[in-house]
N, C-alpha and C positions, 0 to 999 in steps of 0.2 A: 504494500500500500504506500502511496506517495503522499504522506502528510507529515507535518512537523513532528508528531509524536514518535516517529520511527527513524528519524535521521538525527544523529548526534550533532551534526554541524548546524542544523536549523531546529530550534526548539523554543518554546515559550513557557513562561510561568506567569502566574497572576499573584499580586500582593494586594491585600485589602487592609487599609489602615483603619482600625477600630470600627469595623462594620457594625451596624445596629440591628438590621433586620435578618432573621433567619430565613425568611422568604427570599430575600435578595441573594443571600449566600447560597441557598439551594439552587436558585436559577443560575448563579455564576458557575456552580459545579456542573450543572447540565450543559452550559455553554462550553465549559472546559472540556467535557467529554466530546461534544460535537466537533470542536475545533482542534482536538489533539494536544491540549495543554498538558505539560508534564506534571505540574503540581500547583496547588493553591496554598498560599500562606495568608495568615491574618494576624493582626495585633489587637491589643485592647481586650477588655473584659466583657463588653456588652454582648457580643455574639456568643461568647463562651457561656454566659448565663442563659441565653435563649436557645442554645443549640438543639435542645430536644424538640423544637418546633420546626426543624429544617424541612424544606419542601423540595428535596432532591428526588424528584419522582423517578429518575432513572438510576438511582443508587450509585451515582458516579463516585461518591466518597469511598466506595469499596474498590474502585479501580484507579482513582487519582488521589494522591495524598492531599489531605487537608490538614495543615499543621499550624499551630499557634507559635508565634515567635514574638518575644518582647521587643526585639529590634528587627524589623522586616529586612533591613539591609544585611544583617548577619546571615540571613537565609539565602542570599544571592549566590546562585550557582557560579562556578568558575567560568571565565570567558563570556560572561553574560552582561549585556548592557541594560542598566536600570533606566526605565522610561516612565516619567510621571505623566499621568493622564489627568489633566486638571485645567480649569479655566485660569490660565496664568498669562499675564501680559508678557509678550515676547515669545510665546510658545508657537510651535509649528502647527498649522492646520492639518488635520488628519489626511485630507486628500493629497497634500503635497509631501507627506512624510514617507521616507524610505525606511521600512522596518529593518532593524538589524537582524542578522541570521539567528542570534540567540538573544532573546529579549525577556526582560523581567518587568512587566507592566505594573505600575504602582497606582492604585486608585484610592481616592479619599473616601471618607465616610459619607453616608447618605445625607446627613444633616449638617455637614461642615465641609472643610477642605483639608488637603494635605497641609502640613506645617511648612513654614519656609525652610526649616532644617531638612525636612524630607525632600522637598523640591531641589534643594542645593546638593543633595546626595545623588541625584539623577544626572546622567550624562546627556539625556535628551528630555524635552518636555513637549507634549503634544496636547491639542485640544480638538474636540469635535465641534465643528462650526455650526452650531444650532442657535436658535434664538431661545435663550433660557438654558437651564441645565437638564440633562437627562437623568433618569433613575440609574442607580449604580449598576444593576444587572443589564440594563439596556446599553449603558456605556461599554461594559465589557463585551457584549455581543457585537456592537458596532466596531470596536477596535479589532477584535479577533476576525470578524468578517473581512475587514479592510486588509488585514494581514494575509488572509487566505486569498482574497481576490487579486492581490498583487504578487502572489507567489507563483513561480514557474513550476513548482512541484505539486500543485493541487491535483487531486484526483477528481474525475468527473465522469458522467455517463450513466447508462442504465444499470450497470452492476452496482455502482454506488447507491443509486436510487433504491434498488431492490434490498440492499443490506440496511439502508437507513430508515426506510418508511415504516410506519405503524403496521402491525400484523393484519389489521383490517383493511388496509389500503392496497388495492390491486388495480388502481387506475392506469390506463394507457391512453396515449394520445397518438393518433395517426395523422401524420401530416399529409394533406392532399396535394 
């Protein structure tokens, strides 16, 4: 399979700074599974206390590590570029961004932002050019989709569709 999760030279991780909502973390885990993320890290105590309410409907936490770290940057894998995803003046708009082969995407909490110290620890800072801010899990999905869409190693076609779709979906489209 040609996706980031199986190539050592191209891989991605997600870091969530003090996430609040177990629903959002569950949706981030689902996105992580869909887009081949190697692992998800989180800091803070809010999610830790609410973890029992996670909405990871595909049980991705059983396949992708979800780890707590007091310092997200201590979890940074070797040879990986930390990339802040935040509305920061001077940041690069996502459509213009060239994703590093090995990326550690750092997202702020749902009800706040990354700290200046966290932004300063990142080698690159990007933002999603929307009017207003997106939900945490929506932001993760958008960034990971952008990474996939710009990757030359993405898998596509009917075999992928058959493996990915719901068991009740047997739809076909015949082009005339």
